[in-house]
N, C-alpha and C positions, 0 to 999 in steps of 0.2 A: 551633652550626651557623654556618658562614661565611657563609651567605645573609643573615644579619642585617647583615653588613658593607655589602652591596649596598643594603639598605633605608636604613640609617643614613647612609651616603654620600650617597644621593640626596635624602633628607629634609633633612639638615643643609646640603647645597649650596643647597636652596631656604629656607634661613633658618627651617625649622621646628623648633620645641623638641620633640625626640623622645627617647624612652626604650625599651629593650628589656623586655618583659615587664610592667613596671609603673613609675609614675612616683614619685619620692620624695616623702613626705607633705608637706614644706615647699614644694614646687612648686605655684605657683598660676597662673591665666590659661590660655590656650589652650595644650594639649599634645596630642601625638600619642604613642600606645603601640603597639609592634609585637610580634607573636609569631609564630614559625615554628610551624605547626601539624603539618605533614607533610612527608614527603620521599618522592617517588614515582620510583624509578629506572626508566630505559628500558633493560630487558634484552632480548636476542633470542638464543634458541637457546643459552643458557648463556654468552653473551659479556657481560663486564662492562660495566655501563651507562657510555655516553660522555656522556650528558646526563641530569641529575636535574632533575625539577619539584618545586618547593617551593610548598606552599600558605602563604602569609603573610596573617596578619590584621593590619590596621591600624586601630585606634580613635582617633578624633579626638574631644577634649572641649573643650566651651566653656560659658560660663554663659548664653548666649543661643542661641536657635535660629538666627537669621541668621548668626551668627558660626561656629557649628558647621558649617553648610552651606557657608560660604566656606572654612573650614579644610579639610573635606574635598575641596573642588574643587582647592585647593592640592596636597594629597597626591596626588590622581589626576593632576594635571599633572606633578608631580615623577617619578611611578612609571609610569604606563601608556605602553606602547610604547617603553621605554627599552631599550637593548641596547648591547653593546660591552664594554670593559673598564672596571668599576665596582668599586671597593673591592678591587683586586687580583684580581678573579674575571672570567672571560669569561661574560658574560650573553648568552645566545641571545635573550632576550626577557622582559619583564614585561609581564603582561596583566591587566587589570582583569577580575574575575570576578562580584562580587556586592557589594550594599550595603544595609544595614538601619540604620535609625534607632531612637533610644530616648531615655530619660531615666533618670538614676540619682538616687534621693532623697539619698543621701549621696555626694558633697557638693554637692548640687543643680547638676548639670552635664547638659547634653545631650550625647548621644554619637551618633556615626555610625560604623558598623563597615562596614569594606571588606575584601574578599577579593581577594587577587592571586595568580596563578600565576607563579613565578619560574622560568625554564629556565636552568640553569648547565651550561656545557659542562666536563666533567672532563678 
């Protein structure tokens, strides 16, 4: 899904260490992993969608809680409210939708999961 280009472009431009779907095992430190969860076309009376809305999940990982909160804040700053030409696509807007925290025993990382809605003009 091409919407991944939008997310990767924005996160890389902010200096964040990001990967689609999962990070390689050898990667350590603060990382961000993003996944495209769904594509919701905007159709009207049989007319092909001119704008698709994608739900994208972004997970921030760090070994301390204060660092993961800071990392998730950087992600939100990089994504929320962005629009225009990003990653070769015309973005109508990126909107923060939800956030949830947690802890993973293996490999002992705190995680903050954020959901974004990304509207792409076709």
